[in-house]
Backbone bond lengths (Angstrom), bond angles and torsions (degrees), N, CA, C in turn:
res aa  C-N    CA-C-N  psi(-1)  N-CA   C-N-CA  omega(-1)  CA-C   N-CA-C  phi
1 X - - - 1.450 - - 1.525 107.97 -
2 X 1.299 117.26 126.07 1.463 122.36 -178.36 1.528 109.45 -94.83
3 X 1.324 116.32 84.97 1.461 122.06 -177.71 1.515 108.85 -114.41
4 X 1.330 115.53 135.89 1.458 121.52 -178.71 1.523 110.22 -108.70
5 X 1.323 115.96 155.17 1.458 119.95 174.00 1.520 110.43 -57.83
6 X 1.301 116.15 141.63 1.467 126.18 177.58 1.525 113.17 70.25
7 X 1.307 116.71 11.79 1.466 121.38 174.81 1.527 108.64 -80.51
8 X 1.323 116.43 144.24 1.463 120.63 175.56 1.520 109.76 -83.95
9 X 1.316 115.42 138.92 1.458 122.88 179.29 1.526 108.42 -137.31
10 X 1.329 116.13 166.97 1.461 121.60 176.09 1.521 109.44 -114.43
11 X 1.314 115.66 146.24 1.461 120.57 175.00 1.521 109.65 -71.52
12 X 1.318 116.49 143.00 1.465 120.73 176.75 1.524 111.21 -103.36
13 X 1.325 116.82 3.24 1.467 121.50 177.71 1.521 109.62 -152.27
14 X 1.310 116.02 159.69 1.460 121.58 176.08 1.529 110.01 -70.74
15 X 1.314 116.25 144.08 1.466 123.71 170.28 1.526 105.74 -123.58
16 X 1.322 115.96 72.42 1.458 121.81 -170.13 1.527 113.07 -61.81
17 X 1.333 117.62 -27.78 1.462 119.62 179.08 1.533 111.99 -65.26
18 X 1.335 116.58 -17.03 1.470 122.11 176.80 1.524 112.14 -110.37
19 X 1.326 117.47 2.16 1.461 121.04 -177.43 1.519 112.78 75.01
20 X 1.340 117.10 20.44 1.466 121.50 -176.70 1.521 110.34 -104.86
21 X 1.332 115.22 149.96 1.458 120.66 -178.36 1.520 111.34 -127.76
22 X 1.319 113.67 159.15 1.467 120.92 174.95 1.522 108.50 -50.46
23 X 1.336 116.14 133.09 1.461 121.17 -179.71 1.521 114.20 96.98
24 X 1.341 117.52 -16.81 1.468 119.42 177.33 1.528 108.97 -64.07
25 X 1.319 115.45 145.70 1.467 122.21 -176.02 1.527 109.76 -96.40
26 X 1.324 115.75 139.79 1.460 122.67 178.52 1.523 108.52 -140.00
27 X 1.321 115.98 170.06 1.463 122.34 179.01 1.523 108.72 -117.03
28 X 1.330 116.49 133.14 1.462 122.01 176.21 1.524 108.47 -69.85
29 X 1.339 116.72 123.83 1.465 119.45 177.68 1.524 112.70 -115.74
30 X 1.340 116.59 -13.46 1.465 119.23 176.64 1.520 109.76 -163.30
31 X 1.320 114.72 143.65 1.468 121.51 174.70 1.526 107.08 -96.64
32 X 1.335 116.30 133.99 1.460 121.51 -177.44 1.521 109.11 -113.53
33 X 1.326 117.90 132.50 1.467 120.39 -176.95 1.528 111.69 -68.60
34 X 1.307 115.17 153.30 1.463 121.12 174.06 1.519 108.73 -68.64
35 X 1.319 115.99 140.67 1.464 121.17 177.85 1.524 108.94 -135.05
36 X 1.295 115.89 169.31 1.470 118.97 178.28 1.526 110.75 -66.42
37 X 1.340 117.86 -31.11 1.467 120.20 178.96 1.525 112.31 -75.00
38 X 1.337 117.27 -18.23 1.466 120.19 177.84 1.523 111.27 -95.59
39 X 1.328 116.21 11.11 1.459 119.59 -178.33 1.513 112.28 71.97
40 X 1.328 116.67 19.53 1.459 121.21 179.70 1.513 113.63 78.88
41 X 1.344 116.77 10.16 1.465 120.41 -178.45 1.526 110.57 -97.32
42 X 1.328 116.03 134.09 1.460 121.83 174.64 1.525 108.25 -62.61
43 X 1.328 116.63 153.41 1.452 120.52 178.72 1.512 111.70 -132.34
44 X 1.330 114.49 177.21 1.457 121.15 -179.15 1.520 110.41 -143.58
45 X 1.326 116.54 143.84 1.454 121.92 168.54 1.524 106.05 -93.24
46 X 1.324 115.53 130.57 1.468 121.54 -177.61 1.518 109.93 -118.80
47 X 1.314 116.35 143.08 1.457 121.50 170.36 1.520 106.89 -109.06
48 X 1.326 115.28 129.76 1.463 121.28 -177.99 1.523 108.04 -112.87
49 X 1.320 115.71 133.36 1.459 122.01 -177.46 1.525 110.38 -115.14
50 X 1.345 116.18 153.29 1.461 118.95 171.06 1.533 108.65 -82.63
51 X 1.314 116.97 -177.54 1.466 121.23 -173.92 1.530 113.79 -65.10
52 X 1.344 117.97 -20.58 1.465 119.65 -179.72 1.531 112.41 -103.29
53 X 1.335 116.92 7.75 1.457 120.64 172.38 1.508 117.10 96.49
54 X 1.331 117.68 6.54 1.463 120.47 177.02 1.527 109.34 -83.38
55 X 1.320 116.78 139.65 1.459 120.77 176.39 1.526 109.08 -68.88
56 X 1.342 115.90 129.37 1.465 119.74 177.20 1.521 111.89 -113.23
57 X 1.331 117.72 -17.53 1.461 119.95 178.62 1.516 110.31 -164.94
58 X 1.321 115.01 149.32 1.458 122.88 167.12 1.524 104.39 -125.05
59 X 1.329 115.63 119.61 1.466 120.70 -174.36 1.516 110.06 -128.91
60 X 1.323 115.59 154.85 1.457 121.65 174.90 1.517 107.71 -113.04
61 X 1.341 115.41 128.44 1.464 120.47 -176.01 1.529 109.91 -136.96
62 X 1.334 116.41 156.13 1.469 118.99 173.23 1.520 109.78 -73.00
63 X 1.316 116.51 160.45 1.474 121.04 -179.44 1.520 111.84 -57.42
64 X 1.325 118.05 -30.96 1.465 121.11 -179.44 1.530 112.91 -69.53
65 X 1.334 118.19 -10.14 1.461 121.71 -179.24 1.522 113.34 -91.73
66 X 1.344 116.94 2.57 1.468 119.86 -179.83 1.523 111.20 -134.57
67 X 1.326 114.92 161.65 1.464 121.04 173.03 1.514 108.61 -143.48
68 X 1.317 114.94 150.82 1.459 121.97 179.00 1.531 108.90 -72.76
69 X 1.321 116.59 139.73 1.470 120.82 176.27 1.526 109.93 -73.04
70 X 1.334 115.75 150.90 1.464 120.92 177.94 1.517 110.16 -125.01
71 X 1.312 115.69 166.35 1.466 120.43 179.79 1.530 112.27 -71.64
72 X 1.306 117.11 -10.23 1.465 121.47 179.23 1.526 112.37 -88.47
73 X 1.334 117.21 3.03 1.457 121.79 -177.91 1.525 110.39 -111.77
74 X 1.329 115.63 156.30 1.451 121.48 178.73 1.528 108.87 -128.12
75 X 1.322 116.67 143.42 1.462 120.95 177.81 1.520 109.28 -81.71
76 X 1.340 116.39 151.91 1.454 120.40 174.77 1.520 108.57 -142.49
77 X 1.320 116.70 167.98 1.450 122.10 -176.89 1.522 108.93 -111.74
78 X 1.330 115.89 141.71 1.460 122.50 174.74 1.527 107.76 -144.40
79 X 1.319 117.28 157.51 1.470 119.15 177.07 1.531 110.27 -68.32
80 X 1.318 116.42 147.47 1.456 121.42 176.72 1.518 108.35 -66.88
81 X 1.311 116.00 129.90 1.468 120.67 178.43 1.507 109.78 -71.78
82 X 1.326 117.23 141.58 1.468 118.00 176.27 1.523 109.86 -67.86
83 X 1.326 116.45 145.75 1.465 120.57 177.78 1.515 108.58 -85.69
84 X 1.317 114.83 156.51 1.477 119.30 -179.68 1.491 111.34 -84.07
């Protein structure tokens, strides 16, 4: 996966503990090396913002939990899900 720092990506799965859902947009803030505890999968630290630009979460996810945005997609707004 050719992902650069500060690139916007979309989640490919829900992260309900953070109130985030599949399709939510985040920004790559750090690349994390693959380790034996991560199943050998590279990871990423993501910063997630609300609609007005405030940080609402910083999460670490495996590469399989994100996808690169394309020009065929459109952003939309939804209410932040409550966390458990």
